[in-house]
Structure formats: C-alpha cells, structure tokens
N, C-alpha and C positions, 0 to 999 in steps of 0.2 A: 452693906452686904446684901446681895440678892438672895431671897428665899422663896421657895416654891412649896405650896401645900396642896396636895391632892385630896379629893374626897369624892364620894359617890359610888365607890365599889360595893360589892355585895354578892349575894347568892341569888341566881335567877335561873329559871328553867329555860331550856332551849326554845328559841323563838321569841324570847322576851327582850326587854329593853333596859338599858341603864344610861344615865347621863353622868359622866365624870366631869369634875370641875378642878381647875388649877388656878389658885390665887397666887399672884406674883407680887412681892413687896421688895422694897429696897433699891429699886432701879427705875429707869425711865421705861415704863412698860412697852410703849409702842415702838421703842428702839429694837425690841427683840422679836425675831421669829421664834415661835414656840412649837415644840413637837411633843407628840405622845409616843412613847415607846412601850414595849412589853417584853417580859422575860419570864420564862419558866425555869424551874430549878435545873441546873446542868446545861442550860442552853444559852446561846448568845442573846443579848438584848437586840431587839429588832424595832425599827421605826414603823409605826402604824400610820401616822399622819402628821402633817405639820402645816402651819399657817404663817404667813408673812406678818410683819409688824403692823401693817395697815389693814390686814384681813383680806386683801385683794387677791392673794395667791394661796392656793392650797394644794397639798399632795396627799395621795393615799397609797398605801400598800395594796397590791392587787387583790389580796384575799378579803379586804374589807370594803372595797369600792362598791358603792350602791347600798351598803349597810350602815356605815359609820359616816358621821358628818362632824367636821371640826368647825368651830366658830370662836369668836372672841368679842368681848365687850371691853373696850379700852377705857370706858368710864368706871369700870369695876375692877380693872386689872385682872381680869379673869379670862381663861380659855376653857372652852367646853369641848367634850367629845360625846356626842350623842351616838349611842350604839343600839342598833335595832337588829332584829332577826339573829340574835346571838346564837352561837354554836358552841358545843363543848370544847372545840379546839381554840376558842377565844379565851379560855381559862388561862390566866396569867396574872402576874403583878404588873400593873400599869404605872408608868412613870412619866412625869412631866419634865420637860427640858427647855431651858432658855439659853441662847447664846452658843449653841452647837455642842458637839460631844465633849469638848473641853470646858464647857460652860457650867451651868447650874442645873442641879437635879433636885426633884422632890424626893420624899421618902417612899413613895409608892402606895398604891391602893390595890387590894386584892379583888379580882373579878373571878367569880366561879360560876360556870354555866353547867347545869346538870342536864343529863339526857333524859 
C-alpha cells in the first residue's frame, strides 16, 4: 500500500519561508507524478504544484509562481515544496498526492502565515 507522510508545516510571518516534505512509501516512487494541494475549511482543494516522476516536468498554480519551488529526491522517496515570500492567503492545510486525484493522499500539514 502506498503511503504519504507530509511534514514541515508551521506558523510563519508574512514574507517568511517554509519547506514541506512528503515521504512516499510502499510503491515505486519514480513511477508517480507527485502533487501538492491545499485546502481551507469550506473550500475546494486546489492544486499548488506538481512534478513528474523523473523530476523533469513541473507545474505551478499562478498565485505561487516565482515563490514556490517543487523538487524531488528519488533516492529518498521524497518530494519537497520550498515556499518563500509567504502571504497570509497561503494559509491552508497542504496535502501531498501521488497517482492523481483518485490516487494516494497524505494526512496534510498545516501552514499558517501571519500578517
């Protein structure tokens, strides 16, 4: 069974940085494109960024372009989301996903950006 575990969330002031990590176990890691999503209470989950299995392709939601960077280390079965210049509107629970929307999800990590 594929499992995803996120870490790295926390409380940060506006303009600060955080790095989220997602460790994937139980599958062939580099077979999976991995995405980061976020969701606020009462809102739909939205995709923030994703990266292809070999790390050669990345996508970003418009509001995070130039501020967030996704990467992966296939030797560690880990995907990272480096978040800089954080804004209060980035406050959400961030989820890691592998295998698409019908695939596998982590439990989420809270990111809170204070103004």
